[in-house]
N, C-alpha and C positions, 0 to 999 in steps of 0.2 A: 454429488459436498455442494449443501452450504453458500458458503465461503468464492466459489468458482462464480457461483449463477450469481447472487449477488454483485460480483468484480463485471460479470457481462453486459448488466442491469448498468452500472457508469463505464462501460468503454474500456476495459479493463481484461476481453480477452484473454490474452497471451501474460496476467500477470504474476501470477501462477509461476508457470515457465523461469523470472526472475526473484521472485521471492524464495525459493528451498522449494517451495510445497510440492512438487512435482521433479523435482528433477533429482535425482537417480546420488548424487551429494551423500561419498557415506562421514561428509564431516556431521554432520547436522542433521538432528528428526524434522522431518517434512512442520510440527507442530514447533519445532525454534525459529526454524525458518518462512512461519505467519508467525511466529512473539515479533521475530525483532523487521521483518516487514513493513506489522502497521504501528510499533514503537519509529520505525522510519519515517512512514507516510503519515503521521499523527504529530511530530514537528517540522512540517513543513505545511503541512497545514494552516493557512492564514486566518488568525481568528481572532485578534483587535476590529470592529469600523473601523476604518482610516474620516474624518474628517474630513476629506480633498483633496486635491488633489499641492502642495505646495506651496510645486511653482506660478500655479495664476493670478 
């Protein structure tokens, strides 16, 4: 699975167990679990460059 090997490169060996990607959850397909996990992770990635510490 390409996604799993990509996750291993990032040090995320166990992420599929938490995303629904490899679980036996009958409420969600593996594809939907992966999509939801990707959306979640995209929302917490820092994308703006910092101007520096505001308290300095």
